[in-house]
C-alpha positions in Angstrom: -0.1 -0.3 0.2 1.3 3.1 -0.6 2.0 5.6 2.0 -0.8 7.7 2.6 1.6 10.9 2.5 2.5 9.8 -1.0 -0.7 9.1 -2.2 -1.1 12.7 -3.2 2.7 13.0 -4.7 1.4 12.9 -8.7 5.3 11.3 -9.4 5.3 8.5 -6.7 1.3 7.9 -7.2 2.2 7.0 -10.9 5.0 5.3 -9.8 3.1 2.9 -8.1 0.5 2.5 -10.5 2.7 1.5 -13.1 4.4 -1.1 -11.4 0.9 -2.3 -10.8 0.0 -2.3 -14.7 3.5 -3.9 -15.5 3.1 -7.0 -13.2 -0.6 -7.3 -15.0 1.1 -7.3 -18.3 3.6 -9.8 -17.4 2.8 -13.7 -16.7 6.1 -15.7 -16.5 6.9 -18.5 -13.5 10.2 -16.3 -12.7 8.0 -13.2 -12.8 6.2 -11.4 -9.4 2.3 -12.5 -10.1 -0.2 -9.5 -9.1 -3.1 -11.1 -7.2 -5.2 -8.5 -6.5 -5.2 -4.1 -6.8 -7.8 -1.3 -6.0 -8.0 1.8 -3.9 -9.4 2.2 -0.2 -12.5 4.3 0.6 -9.7 7.2 1.3 -8.2 6.7 -2.2 -5.1 5.2 -1.6 -3.6 2.5 -4.1 -3.1 -1.3 -3.2 -1.9 -4.2 -5.2 -1.6 -7.5 -3.7 1.6 -9.7 -4.6 2.4 -13.6 -3.0 4.4 -13.7 -0.1 7.8 -14.4 -0.1 10.1 -16.0 2.1 13.7 -14.5 0.7 15.1 -12.8 -1.7 18.6 -14.0 -3.1 20.4 -11.1 -1.1 19.1 -13.0 2.2 20.3 -16.7 0.7 23.8 -15.0 -0.4 24.2 -14.3 3.0 23.5 -17.4 4.9 26.2 -18.5 7.1 25.9 -21.5 5.2 26.7 -20.4 1.7 24.6 -21.5 -1.4 26.3 -24.0 -3.6 27.4 -23.2 -7.5 24.5 -25.7 -8.7 21.9 -23.8 -6.8 23.7 -20.2 -7.9 23.8 -21.4 -11.6 19.9 -23.1 -11.6 18.7 -19.7 -9.4 20.4 -16.9 -11.8 18.8 -19.0 -14.5 15.1 -18.3 -13.5 16.6 -15.0 -13.1 17.1 -14.7 -16.5 14.2 -16.1 -17.4 11.9 -13.9 -15.8 14.0 -11.0 -17.2 14.1 -12.6 -20.6 10.0 -11.9 -20.6 9.9 -8.7 -19.2 12.3 -7.8 -22.0 10.3 -9.5 -24.9 7.2 -7.6 -23.4 9.2 -4.3 -23.9 9.9 -3.8 -20.2 12.9 -2.4 -18.8 13.5 -3.6 -15.1 16.1 -0.6 -14.6 16.8 -1.6 -10.7 17.6 -5.3 -10.6 19.7 -6.7 -7.3 19.6 -9.1 -4.9 17.1 -7.7 -2.7 14.5 -7.3 -5.8 15.2 -10.9 -6.9 12.6 -13.0 -4.5 12.8 -16.6 -3.5 9.3 -18.0 -2.9 10.5 -22.1 -2.2 13.3 -22.7 -4.9 11.4 -20.2 -7.3 12.9 -17.0 -8.2 11.0 -13.8 -8.8 11.8 -10.8 -10.1 9.9 -7.9 -8.6 10.3 -4.4 -7.6 8.9 -2.8 -10.6 8.8 0.4 -9.1 11.2 1.9 -11.9 10.5 0.0 -14.9 9.7 1.4 -17.8 7.8 0.3 -20.3 9.2 1.4 -23.8 6.7 1.1 -26.2 4.0 3.4 -25.2 3.8 5.8 -27.8 7.4 6.9 -26.4 6.8 8.3 -23.3 8.5 7.9 -20.3 8.2 8.6 -16.3 12.0 9.6 -16.0 13.5 12.9 -16.8 16.5 12.6 -18.3 19.0 14.2 -15.7 17.3 11.5 -12.9 19.7 9.1 -11.9 17.6 6.2 -10.7 18.9 2.6 -10.0 21.5 1.0 -7.6 24.6 1.7 -7.8 26.0 -1.5 -7.3 24.8 -2.8 -10.3 23.6 0.0 -12.4 25.2 0.1 -16.1 27.5 3.2 -16.7 24.8 4.8 -19.1 22.6 4.4 -16.7 24.6 6.7 -14.4 23.8 9.5 -16.8 20.9 9.2 -18.6 18.5 6.7 -17.1 15.7 8.2 -20.0 17.5 6.4 -22.8 18.5 3.2 -21.8 18.0 -0.1 -23.2 17.7 -3.6 -22.6 21.3 -4.0 -22.1 21.3 -1.9 -18.9 19.7 -4.7 -17.3 22.2 -7.3 -19.0 24.7 -5.3 -17.5 22.9 -5.3 -13.7 22.4 -9.1 -14.4 26.0 -9.7 -15.1 26.9 -8.1 -11.6 24.1 -10.1 -9.7 25.4 -13.2 -11.3 28.9 -12.1 -10.1 27.8 -11.5 -6.6 25.8 -14.7 -6.2 29.0 -16.9 -7.4 31.2 -15.4 -5.0 29.4 -13.7 -2.1 31.3 -10.5 -2.8 29.1 -7.2 -3.0 30.5 -5.8 -6.4 32.1 -2.2 -6.6 29.8 0.5 -8.1 31.0 0.9 -11.9 33.4 -2.0 -11.1 33.8 -5.6 -12.8 36.1 -7.6 -11.2 36.4 -11.5 -12.3 39.0 -12.5 -9.5 37.1 -14.5 -7.6 35.0 -15.9 -10.2 35.1 -19.3 -11.2 36.7 -19.4 -14.8 34.1 -21.0 -16.8 32.0 -17.9 -16.1 34.1 -15.1 -16.4 33.6 -14.7 -20.1 29.7 -14.8 -19.5 30.1 -11.7 -16.6 32.6 -10.1 -18.9 29.9 -10.3 -21.7 27.2 -8.4 -19.7 29.3 -6.0 -18.4 30.8 -4.4 -21.3 31.0 -0.7 -21.1 29.7 -0.5 -24.8 26.0 -1.6 -24.3 26.3 -2.7 -28.0 29.2 -4.9 -26.8 27.1 -7.0 -24.4 24.3 -9.6 -24.8 21.5 -7.6 -26.9 18.9 -8.7 -23.9 17.6 -11.5 -21.5 16.7 -13.8 -23.8 20.0 -13.7 -25.9 21.9 -14.2 -22.7 19.2 -17.2 -21.1 21.2 -20.3 -22.3 24.5 -19.1 -21.6 25.0 -19.8 -18.1 24.4 -23.8 -18.5 26.2 -23.8 -21.4 29.4 -22.9 -19.5 28.7 -26.0 -16.7 30.4 -28.3 -18.9 32.8 -28.6 -20.9 32.2 -27.4 -24.8 31.9 -30.0 -26.6 34.3 -31.3 -28.9 33.3 -31.2 -33.0 35.0 -33.8 -34.3 35.8 -33.7 -38.4 33.1 -35.5 -40.3 34.8 -38.9 -40.9 35.5 -39.1 -36.8 32.0 -38.3 -36.1 30.4 -40.8 -38.2 32.6 -43.5 -37.4 32.2 -43.2 -33.6 28.4 -42.7 -34.7 28.9 -45.8 -36.5 30.4 -47.5 -33.4 27.9 -46.5 -31.3 24.7 -47.9 -33.4 26.7 -50.8 -34.0 26.8 -51.6 -30.3 23.2 -50.5 -29.6 21.5 -53.2 -32.2 19.0 -54.9 -30.0 19.2 -52.7 -27.3 16.5 -50.1 -26.4 18.7 -47.1 -27.9 19.1 -48.9 -31.5 16.6 -46.6 -33.1 17.6 -43.3 -31.9 21.3 -44.4 -32.4 20.9 -45.3 -36.2 18.7 -42.0 -36.3 21.4 -40.2 -35.3 24.1 -42.2 -37.9 21.5 -41.6 -40.9 21.0 -37.9 -39.5 24.7 -37.7 -40.0 25.3 -39.5 -43.1 22.5 -37.6 -45.2 23.9 -33.7 -43.5 27.3 -35.3 -45.6 26.1 -36.4 -48.6 28.3 -35.8 -51.4 31.8 -35.8 -49.2 33.8 -37.8 -50.8 35.8 -38.9 -47.9 33.1 -39.4 -46.2 31.9 -41.7 -48.6 35.4 -43.6 -49.2 36.5 -43.8 -45.5 33.2 -44.5 -43.5 30.5 -45.9 -45.5 32.3 -49.0 -47.3 33.4 -49.9 -43.3 30.0 -49.8 -41.9 29.3 -53.5 -40.4 27.4 -56.0 -42.2 24.8 -56.2 -38.8 24.1 -52.8 -39.0 24.3 -52.6 -42.7 21.2 -54.9 -42.4 19.2 -53.2 -40.2 20.2 -49.7 -41.6 18.7 -50.7 -44.8 15.6 -52.2 -42.8 15.2 -49.2 -40.7 15.8 -46.7 -42.6 15.3 -47.4 -46.4 15.4 -44.4 -47.8 18.8 -42.7 -46.3 20.5 -46.4 -46.7 19.6 -46.1 -50.6 20.3 -42.1 -50.7 24.2 -43.1 -49.8 24.6 -46.0 -51.4 23.6 -44.1 -54.7 26.1 -41.3 -53.8 29.0 -43.6 -53.1 28.2 -45.7 -56.1 29.1 -41.9 -58.0 31.9 -41.4 -56.1 33.7 -44.9 -57.3 31.5 -45.1 -61.0 34.4 -45.6 -63.5 34.4 -41.7 -64.1 35.2 -41.1 -61.2 38.6 -42.3 -61.4 38.9 -45.0 -58.9 41.8 -45.4 -57.3 43.3 -49.1 -58.1 43.9 -49.7 -54.8 40.8 -48.9 -53.2 39.5 -51.1 -55.9 39.0 -54.3 -53.8 37.0 -52.3 -50.6 34.8 -51.3 -53.2 34.2 -54.9 -54.1 33.9 -56.3 -50.8 31.3 -53.5 -49.2 29.2 -54.2 -52.6 28.9 -57.7 -52.1 28.5 -57.4 -48.3 25.3 -54.5 -49.1 23.7 -57.0 -51.9 22.9 -59.5 -49.4 21.3 -56.9 -46.8 19.0 -55.1 -49.5 15.7 -55.9 -50.7 15.9 -52.6 -53.3 15.9 -53.7 -56.8 17.3 -51.1 -57.8 20.1 -50.9 -55.9 20.9 -54.8 -57.0 21.3 -54.1 -60.7 23.6 -51.1 -59.6 25.8 -53.2 -57.7 26.1 -56.5 -60.3 26.9 -53.8 -62.7 29.3 -51.5 -60.5 31.3 -54.9 -59.5 31.5 -55.9 -63.6 32.6 -52.5 -64.6 35.3 -52.2 -61.8 36.9 -55.5 -62.5 36.9 -55.4 -66.4 37.9 -51.6 -66.1 40.8 -52.0 -63.1 41.7 -55.4 -64.7 41.7 -56.2 -60.7 41.3 -59.8 -60.3 40.3 -59.5 -56.9 37.0 -57.9 -57.7 36.4 -60.4 -60.5 36.5 -63.0 -57.6 34.2 -61.5 -55.6 31.7 -60.9 -58.5 32.2 -64.9 -59.0 31.1 -65.6 -55.8 28.2 -63.2 -55.2 26.9 -64.3 -58.9 27.3 -68.2 -57.9 25.3 -67.6 -54.1 22.3 -66.2 -55.9 19.5 -68.8 -55.9 16.2 -66.6 -55.6 14.3 -66.3 -59.1 14.6 -62.6 -58.6 18.3 -62.5 -57.5 18.8 -64.8 -60.8 16.6 -62.6 -62.8 18.8 -59.4 -61.7 22.1 -60.8 -62.6 20.7 -62.0 -65.5 19.2 -58.7 -67.1 22.6 -56.7 -65.8 25.1 -59.5 -67.7 22.9 -59.1 -71.1 23.4 -55.3 -70.6 27.0 -55.2 -69.6 28.1 -58.3 -72.3 31.5 -56.7 -72.6 32.3 -56.7 -69.1 30.7 -59.8 -68.0 32.7 -61.9 -70.6 36.1 -60.8 -68.7 34.8 -63.2 -65.5 32.7 -65.6 -67.8 34.8 -68.2 -67.8 35.8 -68.2 -64.1 32.3 -68.1 -64.0 31.2 -70.5 -65.7 34.0 -73.0 -64.0 31.4 -72.8 -60.9 27.5 -74.2 -60.5 25.6 -71.2 -61.4 22.1 -70.9 -61.7 21.2 -71.6 -65.9 20.2 -68.0 -66.2 22.7 -66.7 -65.0 25.1 -69.4 -66.8 23.3 -68.7 -70.1 23.6 -65.1 -69.6 27.8 -65.3 -69.4 27.8 -67.7 -72.1 25.7 -64.8 -74.7 28.3 -62.5 -73.2 31.1 -64.5 -74.3 29.8 -65.2 -78.0 29.1 -61.7 -78.3 32.7 -60.6 -77.4 33.8 -63.3 -79.9 31.7 -62.4 -82.6 33.3 -59.0 -82.3 36.9 -60.1 -82.0 37.5 -59.9 -78.1 
């Protein structure tokens, strides 16, 4: 309730009513709520808020102290409340530990008595020459011209408050000391409290997530090949376990993100374990096919496949054939094996291709092989005699004989 002797002082009464109007406008778990407001029969204004047990200043001064975890979590609540105010174009302009109340474990931003609504037709209750706020937490620009300050002035106060909460040492006016601040939080407080407002966080919302990020060591961002190798290993380790789906999705998403990266295709894709290949093909068929199609583009003859890499390609494609049901991929694999073998005169690739052809038993697989051999007769003729020395399904054997006959006809 406004003191009766001040109720007739226009400036004071306007500030009192302004605070009630701001609290009514804001709605956030970390902002003190307004329960009710009105006037006494004698015209003295009042408003009601929940009762808070203590302030952050009281907690800091507790002889038993406070934990670092409590400080960070509590301060993050303060940041969230101030961010909400800034989102609603409200500047507090007097943030300090005694104005940050605690209801249970919940911090509440309170005492908006000199707050400014910056979106109301440009007017303000503050005279330019007036100095308002609390010097220990006040931004340099606020001490000279409180009327024109922006959200960065509140950010400055937040930095000073955080330093006070972490160290228990009250800050000196316009002095920012990081000497007793834990190293991981020094950058954040420095960023909040720079002399130039433009170099601070723009508002409470921008600063909101930084303290939590600083709780742990910065994440190391691995190069794509290393990251995908680790994700592949992690996904393989989760097969059959509750984390399988999530691990597969993470691997698939990361591989998609690096689609077209030739180093990833050559160093990661062919080393994917066979059991992981099968689950990947089943669980993420689109990503699996996209990755294999891109891989084929990089190992195609036109792409200038290195001779020493041919064996890796052959082994990998043979494994893929065994786990995929996609007929387009199966046709692509048989064709690529035939072409890589003859273009590089790599007999190991021929051996792998022959073993694959000899293993085909289903009508569909046999039909796929027959079709591809007929389309690539020159390449197929290169392994035909070697393949025909093994047991083969009749359509495949017939196709290989046709490839030999065609080559003999044109002078192989």
